[in-house]
C-alpha positions as CSV (number, residue, x, y, z in Angstrom):
1,M,120.8,92.9,102.7
2,A,122.6,92.3,105.3
3,I,126.4,94.5,105.7
4,P,128.8,91.3,104.8
5,V,131.0,92.8,108.6
6,M,133.5,90.1,109.5
7,Q,133.7,89.7,113.2
8,Q,137.6,89.4,113.2
9,E,137.8,93.1,111.3
10,V,135.7,94.6,114.1
11,E,138.2,92.8,116.8
12,Q,141.3,94.2,114.1
13,A,139.6,97.9,114.9
14,I,139.1,97.9,118.8
15,R,141.1,95.0,120.6
16,P,144.5,98.3,120.0
17,L,142.0,100.2,122.6
18,L,140.9,98.2,124.5
19,G,143.5,95.1,124.9
20,A,143.5,91.1,124.9
21,T,142.2,91.3,128.7
22,L,138.6,92.6,128.0
23,M,138.2,91.4,124.4
24,D,138.8,87.4,124.8
25,S,136.8,87.4,128.1
26,C,133.7,88.3,126.9
27,P,131.3,88.8,123.2
28,L,131.6,92.3,122.4
29,T,133.1,91.8,119.0
30,E,130.1,89.5,118.1
31,D,127.1,92.3,119.7
32,L,129.1,95.2,117.5
33,T,129.1,92.8,114.6
34,A,125.6,91.6,114.6
35,F,124.4,95.4,114.8
36,L,126.9,96.4,112.3
37,R,125.1,94.1,109.8
38,A,122.1,95.2,110.6
39,Y,122.9,98.5,109.1
40,A,119.9,99.6,106.2
41,P,121.1,102.9,104.7
42,Y,117.3,103.3,103.8
43,R,116.1,103.0,107.2
44,Q,118.8,105.3,108.8
45,G,121.1,107.7,108.6
46,L,124.3,107.4,109.5
47,E,124.4,110.2,112.5
48,E,121.4,108.0,114.0
49,F,123.1,104.9,113.8
50,R,126.3,105.9,115.4
51,D,124.2,107.6,118.3
52,E,122.7,104.0,118.3
53,L,126.1,102.6,118.4
54,E,128.1,104.4,120.9
55,A,124.9,103.9,122.8
56,L,125.2,100.2,122.6
57,L,129.3,100.3,122.9
58,E,129.0,102.4,126.8
59,D,125.9,99.6,127.6
60,R,128.1,96.7,126.8
61,L,131.2,98.1,128.3
62,K,129.8,99.0,131.5
63,R,128.3,95.2,131.4
64,Y,131.5,93.6,131.1
65,T,133.7,95.8,132.8
66,H,131.6,95.2,135.7
67,G,130.4,98.9,135.6
68,S,134.2,100.0,136.5
69,M,134.6,100.9,132.5
70,L,138.6,99.9,133.0
71,V,140.4,98.0,130.8
72,V,143.9,96.9,130.7
73,T,145.6,97.6,127.5
74,D,148.2,95.0,125.8
75,R,151.1,97.5,126.8
76,F,149.9,97.0,130.8
77,R,147.9,100.5,131.2
78,T,144.5,100.9,132.8
79,I,142.6,103.1,131.3
80,H,139.5,104.4,132.1
81,L,136.8,104.3,129.2
82,G,135.4,108.0,129.1
83,K,133.4,110.0,126.8
84,E,136.3,110.6,124.4
85,Q,137.3,106.9,124.2
86,L,134.2,105.6,123.6
87,R,134.1,108.5,121.1
88,R,137.1,106.7,119.7
89,L,135.4,103.4,119.8
90,T,132.7,104.5,117.8
91,D,134.4,105.8,115.1
92,E,136.8,102.9,114.3
93,V,133.8,100.7,114.8
94,M,132.2,103.1,112.4
95,G,135.0,102.7,109.8
96,V,134.3,99.2,109.4
97,L,130.6,100.1,108.1
98,F,132.5,102.4,105.9
99,D,134.6,100.3,104.6
100,K,132.1,98.2,103.2
101,L,129.8,100.9,102.0
102,T,130.2,100.3,97.8
103,P,132.0,103.6,96.7
104,F,129.1,105.3,94.5
105,S,128.2,109.0,94.5
106,A,125.3,108.1,97.0
107,N,127.4,106.4,99.7
108,F,129.8,109.0,99.0
109,L,127.2,112.1,99.5
110,K,126.1,110.3,102.9
111,L,129.2,110.2,104.1
112,N,130.7,113.4,102.5
113,D,127.8,115.1,105.2
114,Y,128.2,112.5,107.6
115,S,132.1,114.2,107.8
116,L,130.7,117.7,107.6
117,R,128.7,116.8,111.3
118,V,130.2,114.3,113.0
119,Q,134.5,114.8,113.5
120,S,135.1,111.2,112.0
121,L,138.7,110.3,111.3
122,S,137.3,107.1,110.0
123,A,135.1,109.3,107.8
124,L,137.5,110.8,106.1
125,R,140.3,107.9,106.1
126,V,137.0,106.1,103.8
127,L,136.7,109.5,101.8
128,V,140.3,109.8,100.8
129,T,141.1,106.1,100.0
130,R,137.9,105.2,98.2
131,Y,136.3,108.2,97.2
132,S,139.1,110.6,96.2
133,S,138.5,110.8,92.6
134,Y,134.8,112.9,94.0
135,Y,137.3,115.6,95.0
136,T,139.8,118.5,93.2
137,E,142.9,118.1,94.2
138,E,142.4,121.4,96.2
139,Q,139.7,119.7,98.2
140,L,141.9,116.3,99.2
141,H,145.0,118.5,100.0
142,F,142.3,120.7,102.3
143,I,141.1,117.7,104.0
144,A,144.7,115.9,104.2
145,R,146.0,119.0,106.0
146,M,142.9,118.9,108.6
147,I,143.4,116.1,109.7
148,R,147.4,116.6,110.1
149,G,145.8,119.7,112.6
150,I,143.9,117.7,114.1
151,Y,145.1,114.1,114.9
152,P,148.8,112.9,116.0
153,P,150.5,111.0,112.8
154,E,150.3,107.3,114.4
155,R,146.2,107.6,113.4
156,Y,147.2,108.3,109.9
157,Q,150.6,107.5,108.6
158,G,149.3,103.9,107.3
159,W,146.7,105.9,105.1
160,L,147.0,109.2,103.6
161,P,149.2,109.7,101.0
162,P,152.1,112.3,102.4
163,E,152.1,113.6,98.9
164,L,148.8,115.1,100.2
């Protein structure tokens, strides 16, 4: 069964990082949406899927930027998409997939294991917002401290409760 990912969800995740100029001029959103929809948890793990997604993103971005890997953001800044930006884009797109996973114990175990192996704010966001009942209060506070210590506030302010 295909993962029910909508194109606008993928676009919302990556448009702030890539800007309207690129997003409106190429089928990147369609490419990524089709890739996410094809994910089958029984066939591959999240890490393997993430690696394939990152390779696809790099390939498509090279193609759509004609090899320059330069994009103009909506704030008119020119950004060179290096490995760090590629990792963040990959994580944002993976976040769309994580949001679509049904919150039950098997998916919690997969996502929790993934978050221990891969630095992923998207995985932590979904664990805190959708799987918090699987953690003790102490564990949630630890996760919140870790997030605040690694990421700038603008990356988590909309979803990380201040009381954690």
